[in-house]
MIKE-613865 format. One line per 3 residues: number of its first residue (from 1); their letters; for each residue x, y, z of C-alpha. Coordinates in steps of 0.5 Angstrom, whole numbers, plus 500, padded with zeros to 3 digits. Layout:
// residues N
NUM) a) X,Y,Z ~ ...;
END
This chain:
// residues 812
1) mta) 216,335,601 ~ 222,335,595 ~ 222,333,589;
4) stg) 220,326,588 ~ 222,327,579 ~ 227,328,573;
7) viv) 226,331,568 ~ 229,327,560 ~ 228,332,555;
10) evg) 231,329,549 ~ 232,335,544 ~ 233,336,537;
13) pgg) 236,341,533 ~ 229,346,533 ~ 231,352,539;
16) ral) 223,355,539 ~ 221,348,541 ~ 227,347,547;
19) lrt) 224,353,550 ~ 217,352,549 ~ 219,346,553;
22) adt) 224,349,559 ~ 218,354,559 ~ 213,349,561;
25) iar) 218,346,566 ~ 220,352,570 ~ 213,354,571;
28) qhr) 211,346,574 ~ 207,347,581 ~ 212,340,585;
31) pae) 218,343,580 ~ 223,337,577 ~ 228,334,582;
34) avv) 232,335,576 ~ 233,337,568 ~ 237,332,563;
37) lvk) 236,334,556 ~ 239,328,551 ~ 243,332,545;
40) ssa) 242,329,539 ~ 247,330,532 ~ 243,336,531;
43) fps) 243,341,537 ~ 241,348,537 ~ 246,353,538;
46) apl) 251,354,544 ~ 247,360,548 ~ 240,358,546;
49) ves) 242,351,551 ~ 247,354,555 ~ 239,360,558;
52) vvs) 236,353,557 ~ 241,351,562 ~ 242,356,567;
55) rlr) 235,357,568 ~ 233,350,569 ~ 239,348,573;
58) afv) 239,341,569 ~ 246,337,565 ~ 247,335,559;
61) iep) 248,329,556 ~ 251,329,550 ~ 249,323,543;
64) gsh) 254,316,544 ~ 255,311,540 ~ 248,309,541;
67) pgv) 242,312,543 ~ 241,307,548 ~ 247,309,551;
70) awn) 245,317,552 ~ 239,315,554 ~ 242,311,560;
73) aaa) 246,316,562 ~ 240,321,563 ~ 235,317,567;
76) rrt) 242,315,572 ~ 244,322,572 ~ 238,325,576;
79) gap) 237,320,584 ~ 229,321,582 ~ 224,315,584;
82) ylv) 219,317,579 ~ 222,319,571 ~ 219,323,565;
85) vlp) 222,322,558 ~ 219,327,552 ~ 221,330,547;
88) agl) 223,337,546 ~ 217,342,543 ~ 212,339,548;
91) alh) 208,342,553 ~ 206,341,560 ~ 201,343,563;
94) dsf) 203,347,570 ~ 200,342,574 ~ 203,335,570;
97) ieq) 209,333,574 ~ 204,334,581 ~ 199,331,577;
100) ces) 204,324,577 ~ 207,324,583 ~ 201,324,586;
103) mfr) 199,318,582 ~ 204,314,583 ~ 204,315,591;
106) gda) 196,313,590 ~ 197,308,587 ~ 204,302,589;
109) sla) 202,299,583 ~ 203,302,579 ~ 208,303,573;
112) avv) 207,308,569 ~ 203,313,568 ~ 201,316,559;
115) pai) 198,322,558 ~ 193,324,553 ~ 197,330,547;
118) alr) 192,336,545 ~ 194,337,539 ~ 193,344,536;
121) tad) 193,349,531 ~ 199,353,531 ~ 194,359,531;
124) gsg) 191,357,536 ~ 184,356,532 ~ 184,349,534;
127) elh) 185,343,538 ~ 184,336,538 ~ 185,330,544;
130) wip) 190,324,541 ~ 190,318,546 ~ 196,314,545;
133) egl) 193,306,545 ~ 200,303,547 ~ 197,301,553;
136) rat) 196,294,551 ~ 203,289,547 ~ 198,288,541;
139) avl) 197,295,539 ~ 204,296,539 ~ 207,291,534;
142) sdt) 202,293,531 ~ 203,299,530 ~ 210,303,532;
145) rsi) 206,310,531 ~ 202,307,537 ~ 206,308,543;
148) ppa) 206,316,547 ~ 211,321,546 ~ 211,322,553;
151) fai) 210,318,560 ~ 212,317,567 ~ 215,312,569;
154) rrd) 217,310,578 ~ 226,309,578 ~ 225,302,580;
157) vwe) 220,299,574 ~ 226,303,569 ~ 231,299,573;
160) sle) 228,293,573 ~ 227,293,566 ~ 235,294,565;
163) gfd) 234,301,563 ~ 234,303,555 ~ 237,299,549;
166) etl) 244,301,548 ~ 246,296,542 ~ 241,298,538;
169) dgl) 241,304,533 ~ 234,307,532 ~ 228,306,536;
172) vey) 230,306,542 ~ 223,308,545 ~ 219,304,542;
175) efw) 223,298,544 ~ 224,300,551 ~ 216,301,550;
178) lrl) 215,294,548 ~ 219,291,553 ~ 214,295,558;
181) vta) 208,292,556 ~ 209,285,555 ~ 213,285,562;
184) gyr) 206,286,564 ~ 206,291,569 ~ 200,296,570;
187) lel) 199,302,566 ~ 194,307,567 ~ 193,312,563;
190) lqk) 191,320,565 ~ 186,323,561 ~ 186,330,561;
193) pli) 191,331,556 ~ 196,336,560 ~ 201,336,555;
196) sse) 200,339,549 ~ 204,340,542 ~ 203,344,537;
199) lae) 200,339,530 ~ 206,340,525 ~ 211,339,530;
202) rrs) 207,331,531 ~ 214,327,529 ~ 213,320,526;
205) ids) 217,315,529 ~ 217,312,522 ~ 216,311,515;
208) add) 215,306,511 ~ 221,307,505 ~ 226,308,511;
211) rrh) 228,302,509 ~ 234,303,515 ~ 226,304,519;
214) lql) 226,297,517 ~ 231,294,518 ~ 231,296,526;
217) frt) 223,294,526 ~ 226,287,523 ~ 231,286,530;
220) vle) 226,289,535 ~ 220,283,533 ~ 226,279,532;
223) rhg) 228,279,539 ~ 220,280,541 ~ 218,273,538;
226) aai) 215,270,544 ~ 211,277,545 ~ 209,275,537;
229) erd) 209,269,537 ~ 203,269,542 ~ 199,275,540;
232) mte) 199,275,533 ~ 192,273,532 ~ 191,280,536;
235) vlv) 195,285,533 ~ 194,281,524 ~ 186,283,526;
238) are) 188,289,530 ~ 192,291,523 ~ 186,288,518;
241) irf) 182,293,523 ~ 187,298,522 ~ 186,298,514;
244) grl) 179,297,513 ~ 179,303,517 ~ 184,307,513;
247) rev) 180,304,507 ~ 173,307,510 ~ 175,313,510;
250) hre) 179,314,503 ~ 172,311,500 ~ 169,319,504;
253) lla) 174,323,502 ~ 174,321,494 ~ 166,321,495;
256) rrd) 166,328,497 ~ 172,330,493 ~ 169,331,487;
259) pdl) 162,334,489 ~ 167,339,493 ~ 171,341,487;
262) eel) 166,342,484 ~ 164,346,489 ~ 170,350,490;
265) drl) 170,352,481 ~ 163,354,483 ~ 165,358,488;
268) rve) 172,362,485 ~ 167,365,478 ~ 164,368,484;
271) aah) 167,371,488 ~ 171,373,480 ~ 164,376,479;
274) hra) 164,380,486 ~ 170,382,485 ~ 169,386,478;
277) ylr) 163,388,480 ~ 167,393,486 ~ 172,394,481;
280) yhg) 168,397,476 ~ 164,401,482 ~ 171,403,486;
283) rda) 169,398,492 ~ 175,394,491 ~ 178,395,496;
286) ldw) 179,397,504 ~ 172,402,507 ~ 178,405,511;
289) gdf) 172,412,513 ~ 175,416,519 ~ 181,411,521;
292) rrt) 183,413,514 ~ 188,419,516 ~ 196,419,519;
295) dpv) 194,422,525 ~ 189,420,531 ~ 182,423,533;
298) srd) 186,423,540 ~ 192,425,542 ~ 190,425,550;
301) wgy) 189,418,550 ~ 181,419,549 ~ 181,423,556;
304) drg) 178,428,552 ~ 172,424,549 ~ 171,419,555;
307) vpi) 176,414,560 ~ 181,411,556 ~ 181,404,553;
310) drr) 186,402,557 ~ 182,405,564 ~ 177,399,564;
313) yid) 182,394,562 ~ 186,396,567 ~ 179,396,572;
316) efl) 178,390,570 ~ 184,386,573 ~ 185,389,579;
319) aah) 176,387,580 ~ 178,381,580 ~ 184,380,585;
322) ssd) 181,387,589 ~ 182,382,595 ~ 189,382,594;
325) vrg) 188,389,596 ~ 188,390,604 ~ 192,391,610;
328) avl) 198,395,608 ~ 198,398,601 ~ 203,402,597;
331) evq) 201,406,590 ~ 205,410,585 ~ 204,417,584;
334) edd) 197,417,587 ~ 192,412,591 ~ 186,412,586;
337) ftl) 186,405,585 ~ 188,403,592 ~ 181,407,595;
340) afg) 177,404,589 ~ 179,397,590 ~ 181,396,598;
343) grr) 177,400,601 ~ 175,398,609 ~ 179,393,607;
346) vte) 185,397,607 ~ 189,399,613 ~ 194,404,612;
349) hai) 197,406,605 ~ 203,409,602 ~ 204,413,596;
352) ldl) 210,413,593 ~ 213,418,586 ~ 220,419,585;
355) dps) 217,426,583 ~ 219,431,589 ~ 213,437,587;
358) ner) 208,430,587 ~ 204,434,593 ~ 201,427,594;
361) atv) 207,423,594 ~ 207,420,602 ~ 215,418,600;
364) vad) 219,421,595 ~ 223,414,592 ~ 227,411,586;
367) lrs) 223,405,586 ~ 229,401,583 ~ 233,403,589;
370) apq) 229,405,595 ~ 231,403,602 ~ 227,410,605;
373) lps) 222,403,604 ~ 223,399,611 ~ 223,391,608;
376) qaf) 216,387,610 ~ 213,393,610 ~ 206,392,606;
379) dci) 201,387,604 ~ 200,389,596 ~ 203,394,592;
382) ilt) 199,396,586 ~ 203,398,580 ~ 199,400,574;
385) qtl) 203,402,567 ~ 209,404,572 ~ 214,398,569;
388) hvi) 216,400,563 ~ 217,407,564 ~ 224,404,568;
391) ddm) 229,403,565 ~ 232,397,570 ~ 225,392,571;
394) aaa) 228,387,575 ~ 232,392,580 ~ 225,394,581;
397) lge) 221,389,581 ~ 226,386,586 ~ 225,392,590;
400) cyr) 217,391,591 ~ 219,384,592 ~ 224,386,599;
403) ilk) 219,392,602 ~ 212,386,601 ~ 210,382,606;
406) pgg) 211,374,606 ~ 203,373,603 ~ 203,379,600;
409) vll) 201,381,593 ~ 204,385,587 ~ 198,387,582;
412) atl) 201,390,576 ~ 199,391,569 ~ 203,394,563;
415) psa) 202,395,556 ~ 203,391,550 ~ 201,397,545;
418) srv) 200,403,546 ~ 202,410,544 ~ 209,414,547;
421) cle) 208,417,554 ~ 208,424,554 ~ 209,425,560;
424) yge) 217,422,561 ~ 219,425,553 ~ 221,421,548;
427) hgd) 227,418,551 ~ 223,417,557 ~ 218,412,555;
430) lwr) 222,406,555 ~ 218,399,553 ~ 212,394,551;
433) mtp) 211,388,553 ~ 209,381,551 ~ 205,377,556;
436) aga) 211,372,555 ~ 215,378,555 ~ 211,379,563;
439) ral) 213,372,564 ~ 219,373,563 ~ 221,378,566;
442) fqs) 217,377,572 ~ 221,371,574 ~ 227,374,576;
445) afa) 223,376,582 ~ 218,371,583 ~ 216,364,583;
448) psd) 214,362,577 ~ 208,358,581 ~ 207,364,585;
451) msy) 205,368,578 ~ 198,369,575 ~ 196,374,569;
454) dvf) 190,375,564 ~ 191,378,557 ~ 187,383,555;
457) gnv) 185,386,548 ~ 184,385,541 ~ 187,387,534;
460) ltn) 180,393,535 ~ 182,395,542 ~ 188,396,540;
463) taf) 186,401,534 ~ 181,405,538 ~ 187,406,543;
466) lhg) 193,408,539 ~ 188,413,535 ~ 184,415,542;
469) lsc) 177,412,542 ~ 174,412,548 ~ 171,407,552;
472) ael) 164,408,552 ~ 165,408,544 ~ 167,400,544;
475) tda) 160,394,547 ~ 161,390,553 ~ 163,385,548;
478) efa) 167,387,544 ~ 171,389,550 ~ 170,381,552;
481) ard) 174,378,546 ~ 180,376,547 ~ 185,375,542;
484) pyf) 191,373,545 ~ 195,374,538 ~ 193,382,540;
487) pal) 195,383,546 ~ 193,391,549 ~ 195,390,557;
490) tgv) 198,384,561 ~ 196,384,568 ~ 201,380,574;
493) rak) 199,378,580 ~ 205,376,584 ~ 205,372,591;
496) ktn) 210,373,596 ~ 212,366,599 ~ 217,361,600;
499) rpa) 213,355,600 ~ 210,350,595 ~ 202,353,593;
502) rrs) 196,350,596 ~ 193,347,590 ~ 187,345,593;
505) arg) 180,350,593 ~ 181,355,598 ~ 174,355,601;
508) vvl) 166,356,600 ~ 161,360,603 ~ 154,358,603;
511) lyh) 148,361,603 ~ 141,360,606 ~ 135,364,606;
514) rid) 129,362,611 ~ 129,356,617 ~ 122,353,617;
517) dtp) 117,348,615 ~ 113,352,610 ~ 114,350,603;
520) dvh) 115,356,597 ~ 116,356,590 ~ 122,359,589;
523) glg) 126,353,594 ~ 128,359,599 ~ 125,354,605;
526) mpe) 129,349,610 ~ 126,345,615 ~ 129,345,621;
529) avf) 132,338,622 ~ 135,339,614 ~ 138,344,617;
532) daq) 141,341,622 ~ 144,335,620 ~ 148,340,614;
535) lqw) 151,343,620 ~ 152,337,623 ~ 156,335,618;
538) lra) 160,341,617 ~ 161,341,624 ~ 164,334,623;
541) ech) 167,335,616 ~ 169,342,615 ~ 172,348,619;
544) imp) 166,353,619 ~ 169,360,620 ~ 166,368,620;
547) lde) 165,370,613 ~ 170,376,614 ~ 175,372,617;
550) lls) 176,366,611 ~ 175,372,606 ~ 182,376,609;
553) tph) 186,370,611 ~ 191,369,607 ~ 191,362,603;
556) eql) 195,359,606 ~ 194,359,613 ~ 187,357,611;
559) per) 185,350,614 ~ 182,345,609 ~ 174,346,606;
562) aia) 174,353,610 ~ 167,354,611 ~ 163,360,612;
565) ltf) 156,360,613 ~ 151,366,610 ~ 142,368,611;
568) ddg) 139,373,605 ~ 133,378,607 ~ 132,377,614;
571) yed) 127,373,615 ~ 123,372,622 ~ 126,364,623;
574) nll) 133,367,622 ~ 133,370,630 ~ 126,364,633;
577) vaa) 128,358,628 ~ 136,359,625 ~ 140,362,631;
580) pll) 138,357,636 ~ 141,352,632 ~ 147,356,630;
583) qrh) 149,357,637 ~ 148,350,639 ~ 153,348,634;
586) qap) 157,354,635 ~ 156,357,627 ~ 159,363,626;
589) aaf) 153,366,621 ~ 152,373,618 ~ 146,376,616;
592) flt) 143,380,611 ~ 137,383,612 ~ 134,389,608;
595) srw) 132,396,613 ~ 125,398,609 ~ 120,393,615;
598) lad) 125,395,620 ~ 120,400,624 ~ 113,396,621;
601) hge) 111,390,620 ~ 111,387,612 ~ 112,382,607;
604) yww) 117,381,601 ~ 114,382,595 ~ 115,375,591;
607) dtl) 111,372,598 ~ 105,377,595 ~ 105,373,589;
610) erl) 105,367,591 ~ 101,366,596 ~ 096,371,592;
613) lll) 097,367,586 ~ 099,360,588 ~ 096,359,595;
616) tss) 090,363,596 ~ 084,358,594 ~ 079,363,590;
619) ipa) 081,367,585 ~ 078,370,578 ~ 080,366,573;
622) vld) 082,372,570 ~ 088,377,571 ~ 087,384,567;
625) isi) 094,388,570 ~ 098,393,567 ~ 107,392,566;
628) aga) 111,397,565 ~ 106,401,560 ~ 103,395,557;
631) rvr) 095,391,559 ~ 097,385,559 ~ 090,378,561;
634) lat) 092,372,564 ~ 089,367,565 ~ 088,364,572;
637) gsa) 083,358,573 ~ 087,353,573 ~ 094,351,578;
640) eer) 097,350,571 ~ 095,357,569 ~ 096,361,576;
643) laa) 104,358,576 ~ 105,361,568 ~ 101,368,571;
646) hwr) 106,368,577 ~ 112,365,573 ~ 110,372,568;
649) lhd) 110,376,574 ~ 115,375,578 ~ 120,376,573;
652) alv) 117,383,571 ~ 118,384,577 ~ 124,384,579;
655) has) 127,389,574 ~ 122,393,575 ~ 123,400,579;
658) lee) 120,401,587 ~ 114,405,584 ~ 112,399,578;
661) rer) 113,393,582 ~ 109,396,588 ~ 104,399,582;
664) vvd) 103,392,581 ~ 103,389,587 ~ 098,394,590;
667) alr) 094,392,584 ~ 094,385,585 ~ 093,384,593;
670) swa) 086,389,591 ~ 084,383,585 ~ 085,377,589;
673) ggg) 082,379,596 ~ 088,381,600 ~ 090,376,606;
676) apr) 095,375,611 ~ 103,373,610 ~ 105,367,612;
679) vrp) 112,369,612 ~ 116,376,614 ~ 122,380,615;
682) mma) 125,382,622 ~ 123,387,626 ~ 128,393,628;
685) dgv) 128,389,635 ~ 130,382,632 ~ 134,386,628;
688) rql) 137,388,635 ~ 137,381,638 ~ 139,378,633;
691) atl) 145,382,633 ~ 148,381,639 ~ 149,374,639;
694) pgv) 155,371,640 ~ 158,370,632 ~ 153,374,629;
697) tig) 155,379,625 ~ 150,383,621 ~ 150,385,613;
700) aht) 146,391,609 ~ 142,387,603 ~ 139,394,601;
703) vnh) 132,398,603 ~ 128,395,598 ~ 131,389,595;
706) lal) 132,392,588 ~ 135,388,583 ~ 141,394,583;
709) pdq) 144,393,576 ~ 136,396,574 ~ 136,401,580;
712) rsg) 141,407,575 ~ 138,414,579 ~ 137,410,586;
715) qlf) 143,405,587 ~ 146,410,592 ~ 140,410,597;
718) elm) 139,403,596 ~ 147,402,599 ~ 148,407,604;
721) ecq) 141,408,607 ~ 141,401,609 ~ 148,401,611;
724) adl) 146,407,616 ~ 139,405,617 ~ 142,398,620;
727) rrv) 148,401,624 ~ 143,405,628 ~ 139,400,629;
730) tgq) 145,395,632 ~ 150,400,634 ~ 155,395,630;
733) pid) 159,397,624 ~ 156,394,617 ~ 161,393,613;
736) lfa) 158,387,610 ~ 154,387,603 ~ 149,382,599;
739) ypy) 146,383,593 ~ 140,383,593 ~ 138,376,587;
742) gav) 146,376,587 ~ 145,381,580 ~ 151,385,580;
745) dre) 154,390,575 ~ 161,394,574 ~ 158,400,576;
748) sas) 154,398,584 ~ 161,392,584 ~ 163,399,585;
751) svr) 160,402,589 ~ 160,396,594 ~ 168,396,594;
754) rlw) 168,403,597 ~ 163,402,601 ~ 165,394,604;
757) rwg) 170,390,606 ~ 166,386,601 ~ 160,385,597;
760) lsc) 158,378,596 ~ 153,375,590 ~ 150,368,587;
763) adr) 155,366,583 ~ 156,358,585 ~ 163,357,585;
766) vlg) 169,357,591 ~ 174,362,592 ~ 181,361,588;
769) dsf) 187,365,591 ~ 184,371,589 ~ 178,374,588;
772) daa) 173,380,586 ~ 172,383,593 ~ 166,386,591;
775) rvp) 163,379,588 ~ 165,373,593 ~ 162,367,591;
778) rld) 156,362,594 ~ 152,357,594 ~ 146,358,595;
781) vks) 144,351,598 ~ 137,348,598 ~ 133,343,602;
784) wet) 138,338,601 ~ 138,330,605 ~ 145,331,608;
787) adf) 149,325,603 ~ 147,330,598 ~ 149,337,600;
790) asr) 155,334,603 ~ 156,331,596 ~ 156,337,593;
793) vcr) 160,341,598 ~ 166,337,598 ~ 164,338,589;
796) lle) 167,343,591 ~ 172,344,595 ~ 177,338,591;
799) paa) 181,336,590 ~ 182,338,598 ~ 186,334,603;
802) ppr) 181,330,609 ~ 180,335,614 ~ 184,337,620;
805) rra) 178,337,626 ~ 179,343,630 ~ 174,345,636;
808) ftl) 171,352,634 ~ 169,357,640 ~ 165,363,639;
811) ap) 166,369,644 ~ 161,370,648;
END
């Protein structure tokens, strides 16, 4: 699709303002057909303008005899069917042009789009949304400041109005907008603030003390006398309402002023008292404590104390994009990250180093120019903390682009604050990179729409890193705080693609448990008829794919509305009821099974809990039981008491160890009198039979269905033993894993990345172009009617285009 929008920028004297707007124009998902800069009498320096013109391939219109002359020349300079008009200093959201074009194409009667504007403080500490009121003639006539500072308009509408007035010395945009609204064209407000401005830079288009402005205003009003006469009553009412509001605000401020001044005086006296007290006791300065030193705590990055601070951020960045670490992977100096984050998705990998003494290196080459590496050879390149020791970073990025396959991804991290790396000598550690610098650097090789950035760090983590502290000496909350003004590290994901990025949702993984008519307090069961109806809708409106195929297929190659089906826990009805329906609808699915009940009939503990406490007709009125070493007395005489007791035990047992859980469940059976299970997990014969069906994939779900973050000592047993058990029963590789209860932490996710291709959680969201391969999200489906189900799935998939129907046939 060709570019359809021309952008006209009014440029004042501020170079910083022009750069901010130019940066956001360059990052648009839908590039502009042309960018035209309209000069004012004051203009930024020539080199700065030249850099913007070169970067955007922009045109510059010199000031005319009147402002309207230059504005009309700018509009004629681009032949695009849509125009965006704005002053320098405003920042456009990456999807602004795309959203405006979509609105115009979707409604031929729409003449112009007016965006809401996010007004932000310069330090980023506050934000408010400003909704321009100038969509009606009354508002425009009653207040010259009501017109939008930025708008998008159809070219044919601009032409029908004969452009901007070329006889006025000022108020040109105001007069044009007044003609637009009085002509009766349909305008639409874009409520989402896709344009932002710093509060200090919001311009005022008039001044009550400016005689020239008043004369211009009089001239404009005389030309539009008919509109004024028609709307005079409404204009006067609107002005009176505005003055009334100002009077009310004035009274409120006056009422608050005196008490606030008294409070300020009181606080000043109190502060002076505290300062005198601290000064008397020698405590009036910051207590530097262990940091009052000119030598760092550790000169070894923190390795001598544990894991260095920046390693935590690098791990977080690579984990968040671990789905990209697949196929053929190139890493520098070593392959540790390739193995840790790619695991079984990596088919081949290479290690690049400039130093021939590195025995692990498989390719000795200079990344600035590496003809030894063939073009389009790698699906992923991992380049962590490397570019800053290369003198020509742009050349290195150019080589990375060359050797990436189409659709391949570069994952890079760059330090913003760090000590000098002695490994390269004091002359070898060359650069430090702010997030803005990283963005500018990577645009030398990759398209702006194909890049994303993650910024990590705050003043505390920077301080800790410079002193050589370790990750263990900070908390998770301290790591999680991100201050854009104190970055420690920037992560960049850059994708090699020659086509515009698709902005629709990537796909959704659905989670089911049981397909039967047995009611349960957790909502795990779903009647057969409801599941059948959901499958019919999915087959008609979506593209059901095998889970591994959906997760492995590059974003740009996926069909719209890609869906994968999964089942957790491996109940018998999965084989007896769900599988026949899936076969009938030719729908592939992945089943995640525990291995504890492969040899014996059993019952999951939560089903036992529900059966004994909520479904057994006669039980004692009081339950005395020990939980986590504490004796608990629970009333169970009424239905409400039983339900409360059930949830009290359930919440405790979800996090319990296997031994504690079995002790409590055994005690509960003895207290309630036992009974036969209602629903059971499959045994080995059923698993074997299920695994042979077309379209079925078997995945692991641990041995005992334990919450892994609570099982520090037994995590690997639960993971590896289940994988081995299922492999023995099915004779197939077990490449998929789902976390019991969706519970996952850093340690369990790290283990899953090494052992499985994909790890599935229960987070309710869509898959993006890049995601954590060990935390694949899923929508937990309940027994919803088809319309409700369809609404929920479509809501996740929006804004997907209408599906292209296709048949999917299971391989025999």
